[in-house]
GUSEMI-416116 format. One record per atom (N, C-alpha, C): y, z, x; residue in one letter. Coordinates in steps of 0.02 Angstrom, whole numbers, padded with zeros to 5 digits, always signed. Atoms other than C-alpha are relative to their C-alpha. Example, Ala and Ser with C-alpha at 12.3 -4.5 7.8 and 13.67 -1.06 7.14 Angstrom:
# GUSEMI-416116
-00059+00000+00045A;-00225+00390+00615A;+00060+00000+00045A;-00059-00003-00042S;-00053+00357+00684S;+00055+00037-00039S;
***
This chain:
# GUSEMI-416116
+00050+00011+00052M;+08614+05004+03778M;-00065+00034+00021M;+00061-00038-00014H;+08453+05102+03763H;-00056-00026-00045H;+00057+00022+00038G;+08281+05043+03709G;-00063+00037+00023G;+00062-00034-00016E;+08111+05127+03700E;-00059-00037-00032E;+00061+00028+00028Y;+07933+05068+03674Y;-00058+00045+00020Y;+00059-00040-00013K;+07779+05178+03656K;-00061-00045-00002K;+00059+00042-00005V;+07626+05083+03716V;-00056+00033-00042V;+00055-00029+00038P;+07484+05109+03588P;-00055+00024+00047P;+00050-00028-00044G;+07364+05225+03675G;+00024+00010+00071G;-00028-00006-00067G;+07480+05227+03826G;+00061+00044+00003G;-00057-00042-00016K;+07646+05293+03885K;+00065-00028-00029K;-00066+00019+00024L;+07829+05288+03834L;+00038-00035+00056L;-00042+00038-00046V;+07939+05158+03919V;+00070-00002-00028V;-00070+00001+00021A;+08129+05175+03910A;+00040-00042+00049A;-00044+00041-00041V;+08262+05057+03973V;+00072+00012-00021V;-00072-00003+00011D;+08449+05085+03989D;+00032-00057+00038D;-00030+00058-00032L;+08559+04936+04028L;+00068-00015-00030L;-00062+00028+00026E;+08725+04849+04005E;-00007-00076+00001E;-00003+00074+00000V;+08766+04666+03970V;+00069-00020+00022V;-00063+00026-00026R;+08900+04580+04071R;-00008-00075+00010R;+00003+00073-00006D;+08937+04394+04061D;-00067-00027-00023D;+00062+00022+00032E;+08782+04374+03951E;-00061+00009+00045E;+00057-00015-00044Q;+08670+04444+04088Q;-00013+00076+00000Q;+00017-00070-00004L;+08578+04609+04106L;+00032+00030+00062L;-00034-00034-00056S;+08669+04734+04217S;-00019+00074-00001S;+00013-00072-00007D;+08636+04910+04281D;-00063+00021-00037D;+00063-00014+00033V;+08456+04909+04221V;-00033+00061+00031V;+00032-00061-00024R;+08370+05078+04235R;-00062+00013-00043R;+00064-00012+00034L;+08186+05099+04190L;-00020+00073+00009L;+00025-00068-00004S;+08114+05270+04149S;-00056+00009-00051S;+00054-00014+00048G;+07971+05350+04052G;-00050+00048+00028G;+00051-00047-00022D;+07817+05459+04062D;-00062-00036+00026D;+00054+00040-00028F;+07710+05321+04136F;-00013+00021+00073F;+00016-00011-00070F;+07630+05320+04309F;+00011-00066+00037F;-00017+00060-00039L;+07691+05198+04442L;-00006+00016+00074L;+00007-00008-00073E;+07638+05182+04624E;+00008-00068+00033E;-00036-00055-00032P;+07717+05167+04747P;+00068+00012-00034P;-00063-00018+00031D;+07881+05250+04700D;+00052-00056+00004D;-00050+00051-00011D;+07983+05107+04771D;-00004-00057-00051D;+00008+00054+00049A;+07915+04990+04637A;+00049+00008-00058A;-00048-00010+00054L;+08034+05069+04511L;+00064-00038+00013L;-00061+00037-00018G;+08185+04999+04603G;-00010-00075-00002G;+00015+00072+00002V;+08100+04830+04616V;+00005-00026-00072V;-00002+00021+00070I;+08081+04821+04427I;+00072-00002-00025I;-00070-00001+00021D;+08262+04872+04398D;+00038-00061+00028D;-00034+00056-00031A;+08323+04740+04521A;-00023-00066-00028A;+00027+00062+00027A;+08209+04607+04447A;+00033-00018-00066A;-00029+00012+00066L;+08290+04626+04276L;+00076-00008+00003L;-00073+00006-00007T;+08470+04640+04336T;+00019-00073+00015T;-00022+00069-00008G;+08555+04471+04319G;-00038-00050-00042G;+00039+00044+00044V;+08425+04400+04199V;+00041-00013-00063V;-00037+00014+00062P;+08502+04311+04047P;-00020+00047-00056P;+00014-00047+00054A;+08517+04431+03901A;-00039-00032-00057A;+00035+00035+00053A;+08445+04299+03785A;-00072-00017+00018A;+00068+00017-00023S;+08281+04289+03883S;-00052+00025-00050S;+00056-00019+00043A;+08121+04293+03782A;-00041+00054+00034A;+00041-00054-00027T;+07997+04433+03805T;-00043-00024+00058T;+00042+00027-00053G;+07882+04324+03909G;+00038-00012+00064G;-00041+00012-00059E;+08023+04276+04025E;+00018+00065+00036E;-00015-00064-00030L;+08070+04457+04053L;-00061+00028+00035L;+00062-00026-00031A;+07889+04506+04086A;-00017-00038+00064A;+00014+00039-00061R;+07868+04363+04210R;+00048+00018+00056R;-00048-00020-00052A;+08026+04416+04302A;-00023+00063+00034A;+00025-00063-00029V;+07951+04589+04326V;-00062-00012+00043V;+00062+00010-00037S;+07778+04531+04378S;+00011-00041+00064S;-00014+00041-00059S;+07847+04399+04498S;+00033+00042+00054S;-00035-00042-00049A;+07961+04526+04581A;-00048+00049+00033A;+00048-00047-00028L;+07819+04651+04603L;-00047-00034+00048L;+00044+00037-00046R;+07705+04520+04680R;+00036-00017+00065R;-00039+00017-00060A;+07843+04464+04798A;+00012+00061+00044A;-00011-00061-00039A;+07877+04644+04849A;-00063+00021+00037A;+00063-00015-00034E;+07694+04670+04889E;-00011-00046+00059E;+00011+00049-00052T;+07686+04511+04991T;+00047+00011+00059T;-00051-00007-00052S;+07846+04544+05088S;-00004+00067+00036S;+00003-00067-00029G;+07804+04726+05123G;+00057+00044-00022G;-00054-00041+00027E;+07955+04787+05025E;-00027+00065-00030E;+00036-00060+00021V;+07832+04908+04944V;-00066+00003+00038V;+00060-00009-00040V;+07684+04980+05037V;-00060+00008-00046V;+00060-00004+00040G;+07516+04946+04958G;+00008-00037-00067G;-00003+00034+00065P;+07471+04865+04791P;+00036+00043-00052P;-00035-00036+00054V;+07577+04911+04640V;-00050+00016-00055V;+00042-00021+00056A;+07486+05011+04506A;+00045+00024-00057A;-00037-00020+00060M;+07562+05021+04331M;-00052+00030-00048M;+00050-00036+00040V;+07465+05151+04231V;+00033+00025-00065V;-00028-00020+00065G;+07497+05177+04045G;+00053-00047-00026G;-00049+00050+00022F;+07614+05028+04034F;-00010-00063+00043F;+00002+00061-00039D;+07638+04851+04099D;+00067-00036-00008D;-00063+00037+00001E;+07771+04718+04120E;+00021-00020-00071E;-00015+00017+00069W;+07758+04671+03935W;+00034+00059-00035W;-00031-00059+00030A;+07800+04849+03884A;+00072+00008+00023A;-00069-00002-00026V;+07953+04845+03996V;+00043-00052-00036V;-00038+00054+00033A;+08006+04679+03918A;+00016+00018-00072A;-00012-00019+00069V;+07987+04747+03741V;+00056+00053-00003V;-00053-00052-00001A;+08094+04900+03785A;+00068-00032+00013A;-00063+00036-00013V;+08227+04782+03855V;+00024-00034-00064V;-00018+00036+00061R;+08225+04677+03696R;+00024+00049-00054R;-00023-00050+00048R;+08242+04835+03591R;+00069+00026+00019R;-00066-00022-00022A;+08389+04892+03696A;+00054-00050-00021A;-00047+00053+00017L;+08472+04725+03660L;+00006-00011-00075L;-00002+00009+00073G;+08438+04739+03473G;-00038-00061-00024G;+00039+00060+00018L;+08323+04587+03476L;-00069+00018-00025L;+00063-00027+00026A;+08168+04691+03441A;+00016+00065-00035A;-00014-00059+00040T;+08162+04830+03313T;-00056+00051+00005T;+00050-00053+00004T;+08070+04995+03291T;-00011+00018-00073T;+00013-00024+00067W;+07995+05079+03139W;+00062+00034-00029W;-00058-00039+00024E;+08151+05187+03129E;+00057-00045-00023E;-00054+00046+00020D;+08260+05032+03104D;-00009-00026-00071D;+00015+00030+00064H;+08180+04993+02936H;-00015+00053-00053H;+00022-00038+00058T;+08158+05066+02762T;-00052-00042-00037T;+00056+00037+00028F;+07993+05017+02684F;-00005+00011-00075F;+00011-00003+00072E;+07969+04976+02500E;-00075+00012-00011E;+00070-00017+00014V;+07806+05054+02435V;-00018-00023-00070V;+00022+00029+00063L;+07713+04962+02297L;-00071+00023-00016L;+00067-00013+00027R;+07566+05023+02193R;-00001-00027-00072R;-00011+00031+00065P;+07570+04898+02049P;-00058+00006-00049P;+00057-00004+00045G;+07399+04938+01975G;-00045-00060+00005G;+00050+00053-00006P;+07251+04822+01945P;+00029-00069-00013P;-00019+00070+00007L;+07281+04636+01969L;-00061-00043+00016L;+00057+00044-00014S;+07164+04487+01978S;-00004-00015+00075S;+00006+00014-00071P;+07094+04445+02151P;+00045-00057+00023P;-00042+00056-00020A;+07185+04278+02156A;+00074+00021+00002A;-00069-00024+00000T;+07349+04365+02112T;+00013+00044+00060T;-00008-00042-00060L;+07322+04492+02251L;+00012-00043+00062L;-00008+00045-00057A;+07302+04351+02376A;+00067-00037-00003A;-00063+00036+00007A;+07452+04257+02306A;+00059+00045+00017A;-00055-00045-00015L;+07563+04411+02320L;+00009+00010+00075L;-00008-00002-00073D;+07526+04419+02506D;+00048-00054+00023D;-00045+00054-00019Q;+07609+04250+02523Q;+00069+00010-00027Q;-00065-00007+00032V;+07748+04286+02400V;+00043+00053+00035V;-00040-00054-00029L;+07804+04452+02475L;+00018-00013+00073L;-00017+00019-00069T;+07796+04384+02652T;+00057-00051+00000T;-00054+00049+00006E;+07904+04236+02600E;+00065+00033-00022E;-00059-00035+00024E;+08024+04354+02510E;+00034+00038+00057E;-00029-00034-00058L;+08048+04456+02669L;+00033-00050+00046L;-00028+00051-00044A;+08075+04299+02772A;+00066-00028-00027A;-00061+00025+00032A;+08207+04243+02646A;+00054+00052-00007A;-00049-00053+00005G;+08296+04410+02652G;+00009+00030-00069G;-00006-00025+00068R;+08264+04450+02469R;-00038+00065-00011R;+00038-00063+00006R;+08148+04598+02500R;-00005+00030+00070R;+00008-00034-00063G;+08133+04729+02636G;-00073+00004+00021G;+00069-00012-00020P;+07977+04775+02734P;-00037+00037-00055P;+00035-00025+00059T;+07842+04820+02609T;-00071+00022+00017T;+00069-00024-00001L;+07683+04923+02600L;-00027-00004-00071L;+00029+00009+00068R;+07574+04871+02451R;-00074+00019+00001R;+00070-00019+00009F;+07412+04955+02399F;-00031-00043-00056F;+00034+00044+00048W;+07286+04845+02307W;-00042+00040-00050W;+00049-00022+00050D;+07192+04880+02146D;-00023-00062-00038D;+00028+00058+00034W;+07079+04760+02052W;-00059+00024-00043W;+00055-00017+00045N;+06946+04760+01915N;-00060-00046+00007N;+00054+00049-00005E;+06842+04606+01958E;-00036+00007+00067E;+00038+00003-00062R;+06705+04590+02087R;+00021-00064+00037R;-00028+00058-00035A;+06771+04474+02223A;-00023-00003+00073A;+00008+00011-00072V;+06745+04400+02395V;+00063-00034+00024V;-00058+00030-00031F;+06898+04364+02500F;-00022-00028+00068F;+00019+00029-00064I;+06862+04241+02641I;+00063-00017+00039I;-00056+00015-00044G;+06973+04208+02790G;+00022-00072-00006G;-00030+00066+00008S;+07086+04057+02796S;-00041-00055+00034S;+00033+00051-00040F;+06978+03967+02924F;-00076+00003-00005F;+00072-00006+00006Q;+06804+04017+02868Q;-00030-00056-00043Q;+00037+00049+00040S;+06676+03893+02802S;-00027+00034-00062S;+00023-00030+00063L;+06642+03929+02619L;-00077-00001-00003L;+00073+00006+00004A;+06462+03867+02631A;-00034+00047+00049A;+00030-00044-00049N;+06427+03968+02787N;+00007+00074-00018N;-00015-00070+00014E;+06501+04129+02718E;-00029+00026-00065E;+00014-00024+00068V;+06458+04136+02533V;-00062-00034-00027V;+00061+00025+00032D;+06292+04117+02443D;+00014-00013-00074D;-00017+00015+00071P;+06322+04026+02276P;-00046+00036-00049P;+00046-00034+00046A;+06167+04105+02198A;+00021+00073-00009A;-00022-00069+00005G;+06229+04280+02238G;+00065+00005-00038G;-00064+00001+00036V;+06402+04235+02173V;-00011-00005-00075V;+00015+00009+00072R;+06330+04177+02006R;-00034+00062-00028R;+00038-00056+00026E;+06209+04322+01988E;+00044+00062-00010E;-00041-00060+00003H;+06341+04455+02020H;+00070-00012-00027H;-00064+00017+00031D;+06488+04366+01936D;+00058+00016+00048D;-00049-00013-00053V;+06594+04362+02095V;+00054-00054-00001V;-00055+00046-00008T;+06766+04283+02107T;+00011-00012+00075T;-00010+00017-00071V;+06788+04191+02273V;+00073-00021+00010V;-00070+00013-00015V;+06964+04189+02345V;+00007-00012+00075V;-00017+00011-00071R;+07025+04114+02509R;+00071+00025+00011R;-00065-00028-00014R;+07169+04213+02583R;+00036-00042+00053R;-00039+00040-00048I;+07308+04147+02697I;-00009+00024+00071I;+00010-00026-00067S;+07261+04256+02845S;-00070-00018+00025S;+00065+00012-00029G;+07118+04230+02965G;-00045+00060-00008G;+00046-00056+00003G;+06976+04351+02997G;-00061-00014-00042G;+00064+00007+00033G;+06812+04382+02909G;+00001+00013-00074G;+00007-00007+00072A;+06748+04391+02732A;-00002+00074-00020A;-00001-00068+00028M;+06774+04547+02625M;-00033-00001-00069M;+00032-00008+00065F;+06657+04594+02482F;+00031+00060-00033F;-00041-00053+00030M;+06761+04697+02361M;-00014+00008-00074M;+00007-00020+00070E;+06701+04777+02201E;+00055+00049-00018E;-00052-00046+00022A;+06824+04876+02098A;-00019+00071+00020A;+00010-00070-00019G;+06840+05049+02172G;-00041+00011+00062G;+00043-00012-00058N;+06734+05018+02327N;+00036-00010+00066N;-00039+00010-00061C;+06873+04980+02453C;+00069+00030-00007C;-00070-00018-00004V;+07042+05044+02506V;+00035-00056+00038V;-00032+00058-00030T;+07154+04895+02542T;+00076+00005-00007T;-00073+00003+00002F;+07337+04879+02587F;+00024-00062+00036F;-00035+00053-00036S;+07457+04742+02641S;+00066+00028+00025S;-00063-00022-00030L;+07601+04778+02759L;+00038-00063+00021L;-00042+00057-00016V;+07740+04648+02769V;+00059+00025+00041V;-00052-00025-00045V;+07859+04672+02916V;+00037-00058+00032V;-00034+00053-00038P;+07991+04572+03009P;-00032-00010+00068P;+00030+00015-00066A;+07931+04486+03167A;+00033+00040+00055A;-00034-00040-00051S;+08060+04588+03263S;-00036+00065+00015S;+00035-00063-00010L;+07950+04741+03239L;-00057-00007+00051L;+00054+00012-00049V;+07811+04662+03344V;+00023-00049+00054V;-00028+00046-00049D;+07928+04563+03457D;-00031+00011+00069D;+00026-00003-00068G;+07847+04523+03624G;-00071+00024+00006G;+00068-00026-00003M;+07677+04596+03578M;-00050-00057-00007M;+00055+00045+00013T;+07517+04499+03593T;-00030+00017-00068T;+00032-00015+00064F;+07413+04486+03435F;-00040+00064+00005F;+00040-00060-00008E;+07297+04620+03502E;+00043+00063+00000E;-00046-00058-00002Q;+07442+04737+03539Q;+00030+00013-00069Q;-00031-00010+00065S;+07519+04706+03368S;-00048+00030-00051S;+00049-00031+00044Y;+07357+04750+03278Y;+00000+00076+00010Y;+00001-00072-00014A;+07350+04919+03364A;+00066+00033-00020A;-00066-00028+00015F;+07537+04946+03341F;+00009+00010-00076F;-00009-00004+00072L;+07536+04910+03153L;-00051+00044-00035L;+00052-00041+00030D;+07376+05008+03122D;-00002+00072+00027D;+00002-00067-00029Q;+07418+05163+03224Q;+00006+00055-00053Q;-00009-00050+00052W;+07474+05257+03068W;-00064+00011-00040W;+00062-00006+00037V;+07305+05223+02989V;-00046+00052+00032V;+00041-00050-00033L;+07217+05328+03120L;+00023+00071-00019L;-00026-00064+00021G;+07332+05473+03076G;-00017+00016-00073G;+00017-00010+00070A;+07301+05448+02890A;-00074+00018-00008A;+00072-00016+00002L;+07113+05449+02918L;-00012+00071+00024L;+00007-00069-00025A;+07130+05609+03019A;+00019+00050-00054A;-00021-00044+00054D;+07220+05686+02870D;-00055+00013-00050D;+00055-00009+00048V;+07065+05659+02763V;-00065+00018+00035V;+00058-00026-00036G;+06948+05722+02898G;-00044-00050+00034G;+00040+00052-00032V;+06891+05559+02976V;+00026-00013+00070V;-00017+00018-00069E;+06890+05536+03164E;-00007-00075+00008E;+00002+00073-00003A;+06934+05354+03195A;+00032-00025+00064A;-00026+00031-00061Y;+06975+05236+03338Y;-00003-00075-00009Y;+00000+00073+00002F;+07010+05052+03369F;-00063-00026+00032F;+00061+00031-00026S;+06859+04942+03398S;+00010-00075+00001S;-00011+00072-00004G;+06883+04766+03463G;+00072-00017-00018G;-00068+00024+00014L;+07033+04661+03413L;+00029+00030-00063L;-00031-00015+00065N;+07054+04709+03231N;-00041+00046-00044N;+00041-00046+00039D;+06927+04840+03177D;+00018+00072+00015D;-00005-00073-00008V;+06936+05028+03151V;-00069+00028-00015V;+00067-00028+00008A;+06777+05129+03171A;+00003+00076+00008A;+00010-00071-00010S;+06715+05308+03168S;-00067+00008+00036S;+00065-00009-00032P;+06567+05385+03259P;-00059-00018-00046P;+00053+00017+00047A;+06467+05350+03100A;-00005-00074-00013A;+00004+00073+00011G;+06505+05163+03100G;+00068-00030-00015G;-00061+00036+00014K;+06633+05031+03058K;+00031+00024-00066K;-00037-00021+00059L;+06767+05083+02933L;+00042-00055-00031L;-00051+00045+00025A;+06891+04942+02919A;+00010-00060+00045A;-00020+00059-00038G;+06951+04771+02973G;+00069-00023-00022G;-00067+00024+00014S;+07126+04698+02983S;+00004-00075+00010S;-00015+00071-00009A;+07197+04522+02972A;+00075-00009-00002A;-00072+00013-00004Q;+07367+04445+03004Q;+00015-00073-00014Q;-00028+00067+00008K;+07472+04294+02960K;+00074+00004+00016K;-00071+00002-00016R;+07641+04253+03035R;+00031-00063-00028R;-00031+00057+00032L;+07755+04141+02934L;+00064-00019+00035L;-00064+00022-00025A;+07901+04035+02989A;+00055+00037-00037A;-00053-00038+00030G;+08061+04128+02958G;+00000+00073+00022G;-00002-00066-00030G;+08012+04286+03050G;-00031+00056-00041G;+00034-00052+00039A;+07893+04380+02934A;-00074+00002+00019A;+00070-00010-00019V;+07722+04452+02974V;-00037+00035-00057V;+00044-00032+00048L;+07585+04490+02848L;-00058+00032+00038L;+00054-00037-00032H;+07462+04623+02906H;-00036+00039-00054H;+00035-00039+00051H;+07327+04691+02793H;-00066+00025+00026H;+00062-00034-00020M;+07175+04802+02806M;-00042+00017-00061M;+00048-00023+00051T;+07020+04836+02702T;-00046+00051+00030T;+00044-00054-00022M;+06924+04999+02722M;-00055+00010-00052M;+00057-00010+00045A;+06752+05029+02650A;+00002+00070-00029A;+00005-00066+00033Y;+06746+05169+02522Y;-00073+00013-00022Y;+00069-00011+00023D;+06575+05147+02440D;-00031-00068-00016D;+00024+00069+00010I;+06506+04972+02467I;-00075-00001-00014I;+00070+00013+00016D;+06342+04918+02388D;-00025-00052+00051D;+00018+00046-00055S;+06270+04844+02548S;-00053-00050-00020S;+00052+00047+00022A;+06117+04767+02462A;+00032-00058-00038A;-00033+00052+00038K;+06229+04672+02342K;+00043-00044+00047K;-00041+00037-00048M;+06346+04623+02485M;-00042-00052+00037M;+00043+00046-00037L;+06200+04545+02578L;-00026-00057-00043L;+00019+00055+00045E;+06155+04442+02424E;+00057-00050-00010E;-00059+00042+00012V;+06332+04373+02413V;+00026-00033+00064V;-00027+00025-00063L;+06383+04352+02596L;-00056-00022+00047L;+00050+00025-00047R;+06278+04242+02709R;+00011+00030+00070R;-00014-00022-00067I;+06367+04298+02867I;-00021+00073+00010I;+00024-00069-00005G;+06331+04481+02829G;-00075+00002+00009G;+00073+00003-00005R;+06148+04435+02809R;-00021-00017+00071R;+00017+00021-00068E;+06145+04349+02978E;+00015+00055+00051E;-00018-00053-00047K;+06237+04488+03070K;-00048+00058-00002K;+00040-00059+00009L;+06121+04619+02999L;-00074-00016-00009L;+00068+00023+00013S;+05959+04518+02995S;-00052+00041+00037S;+00048-00039-00038D;+05877+04627+03127D;+00009+00075-00011D;-00014-00071+00011K;+05940+04792+03055K;-00020+00024-00069K;+00020-00019+00068G;+05902+04790+02869G;+00056+00033-00038G;-00052-00027+00044T;+05998+04859+02721T;+00021+00070+00019T;-00020-00068-00018R;+05993+05038+02780R;+00051-00001+00057R;-00049+00005-00054S;+06082+04988+02940S;+00064-00032-00024S;-00061+00030+00027A;+06203+04883+02839A;+00045+00054-00028A;-00041-00054+00028A;+06259+05040+02749A;+00033+00039+00056A;-00030-00035-00056K;+06289+05119+02918K;+00055-00042+00032K;-00050+00043-00032R;+06383+04968+02985R;+00065+00001-00039R;-00060-00003+00041V;+06505+04967+02838V;+00002+00070-00031V;+00007-00070+00019D;+06517+05156+02828D;+00050+00020-00053D;-00047-00016+00054P;+06592+05217+02663P;+00042+00062+00015P;-00044-00057-00007L;+06741+05333+02667L;-00022+00059-00043L;+00021-00055+00045R;+06667+05431+02523R;-00048+00048+00034R;+00050-00043-00031S;+06523+05495+02628S;+00030+00044+00054S;-00031-00039-00054Q;+06640+05557+02765Q;+00054+00047-00025Q;-00056-00042+00024T;+06776+05634+02657T;-00017+00042-00060T;+00014-00035+00063G;+06699+05687+02492G;+00055-00007-00051G;-00057+00009+00045L;+06860+05628+02411L;-00008-00062-00043L;+00000+00060+00041S;+06888+05504+02271S;+00043-00054+00035S;-00040+00054-00029R;+06960+05334+02314R;+00074+00013-00013R;-00070-00012+00016E;+07122+05381+02225E;+00030+00054+00045E;-00024-00052-00044Q;+07138+05539+02329Q;+00013-00027+00070Q;-00009+00029-00066I;+07117+05438+02488I;+00062-00044+00003I;-00060+00042+00003V;+07248+05311+02436V;+00063+00044-00001V;-00057-00046+00003D;+07366+05454+02392D;+00015+00029+00070D;-00009-00029-00066A;+07337+05531+02564A;+00029-00051+00049A;-00027+00053-00043F;+07371+05365+02650F;+00074-00011-00014F;-00070+00009+00018E;+07531+05341+02554E;+00043+00058+00026E;-00038-00058-00021A;+07588+05518+02592A;+00009+00000+00076A;-00005+00001-00073H;+07551+05498+02778H;+00051-00052+00022H;-00048+00053-00018F;+07649+05334+02788F;+00071+00023-00015F;-00067-00024+00019R;+07796+05411+02695R;+00024+00055+00046R;-00019-00053-00046G;+07793+05559+02813G;+00023-00025+00067G;-00018+00029-00064L;+07812+05445+02962L;+00063-00043-00003L;-00051+00052+00003H;+07936+05316+02900H;+00046+00009-00061H;-00046+00001+00056S;+08086+05294+02787S;-00028-00046-00055S;+00030+00040+00054T;+08023+05233+02617T;+00040+00008-00064T;-00026-00004+00068V;+08080+05196+02441V;-00053-00027-00048V;+00045+00027+00051D;+07980+05168+02281D;+00024-00070-00019D;-00019+00068+00019S;+07976+04987+02227S;-00048-00026-00053S;+00041+00034+00050E;+07905+04872+02094E;+00000-00074+00013E;+00000+00073-00003L;+07855+04691+02086L;+00052-00027-00048L;-00054+00027+00041R;+08000+04590+02021R;-00026-00059-00041R;+00024+00054+00043P;+07981+04465+01878P;-00007-00067+00036P;+00004+00064-00035Q;+08019+04317+01991Q;-00057-00002+00051Q;+00056-00002-00047E;+07888+04376+02116E;-00066-00009-00037E;+00060+00009+00040L;+07756+04388+01981L;-00006-00072-00025L;+00001+00070+00022E;+07806+04216+01916E;-00021-00046+00056E;+00019+00040-00058R;+07792+04142+02090R;-00074+00010+00017R;+00070-00013-00013A;+07623+04226+02114A;-00044-00036-00050A;+00039+00035+00052A;+07560+04156+01948A;-00002-00075+00014A;-00003+00071-00017E;+07618+03983+02002E;-00048-00015+00058E;+00044+00011-00058L;+07525+04000+02168L;-00074+00008-00019L;+00069-00005+00024V;+07367+04056+02078V;-00021-00066-00030V;+00017+00064+00033R;+07372+03897+01972R;-00006-00057+00050R;-00005+00059-00044T;+07417+03778+02113T;-00037+00008+00066T;+00030-00010-00066K;+07329+03857+02262K;-00061+00046-00003K;+00053-00049-00012F;+07224+04015+02257F;-00058-00005-00048F;+00056+00013+00046A;+07120+03970+02103A;-00020-00073+00000A;+00014+00073-00004D;+07116+03785+02150D;-00060-00011+00045D;+00059+00013-00042P;+06945+03726+02213P;+00017-00036+00066P;-00019+00035-00061A;+07035+03616+02339A;+00018+00049+00056A;-00018-00051-00049W;+07106+03771+02426W;-00062+00042+00019W;+00058-00042-00014I;+06948+03875+02409I;-00049-00036+00044I;+00048+00040-00039N;+06845+03732+02483N;+00033-00036+00058N;-00036+00038-00051R;+06973+03678+02613R;-00038-00002+00067R;+00049+00003-00054V;+06845+03724+02748V;-00068+00006-00036V;+00060+00000+00042P;+06684+03673+02657P;-00056+00044+00029P;
***
């Protein structure tokens, strides 16, 4: 069996192995990583040989790290072990992929959805619906681009409504407030001022990754898409993407029981920062010592860096994703829209949900 894992921003890790009597056998680690001293490679192979094939990623990683520490202490290897461009978690993920317990992008065909403008509450409800559909096996992995006509604020699942949103600004600018199922920060979204997508994938695609690793892994294609439209971008912190001119985007995630992961991102295209500061309290606090001009720099619009229309940017993102992965065109199914409408009535438009963290 053969498995590979490319560490985001790091090196390729490959593992070849066999399974005998439900245990790993003949484990051979390779890749373009750096490892010192040379003898540490054999220590890692030996550490994994004989380990139960059903071991979780953390158990595999601990087996590697424990063996390396023991080898250092006993003098089996000379000097401290240095793993550069990879770590024990990367080795464990490659093992799980070899066993078929973790998957790669190439193992999946992604359904691409561009359903047109929908209400903000419906957009949030579809995140839950499509993630549940994947978990139930009724839909494959899905990339969905958002469109909407109403001015809205989407707050994170755990954010305080009173701390984040100014009721006076909401009334003045006719803003719809929606609480989404994922964590993260508030998003001020006027029609046409953001590029937003949701990516629903099986948990096997991020098997063994920490949340931080999974953010970079699921957003790596976005950096390539931004490069296609002339934007130099890089990861900033846990879940943000930035350019030299300022912050571009933020991501959020939700993992549901049943093995499905919701990952979505919002990128600023042309945000009215003055209006944003009237609606969002937290934005006002973060930028209180910088002023509106700096706010525009902090949430840097894609329009100023590309000169392209929002539609052209979305088209470029879709084309880049399709160029990397196996995709098929898809549509929202009647039962999915019915379920979303039900969730809007019973959850996403319900004041009890919106105010669940007052």
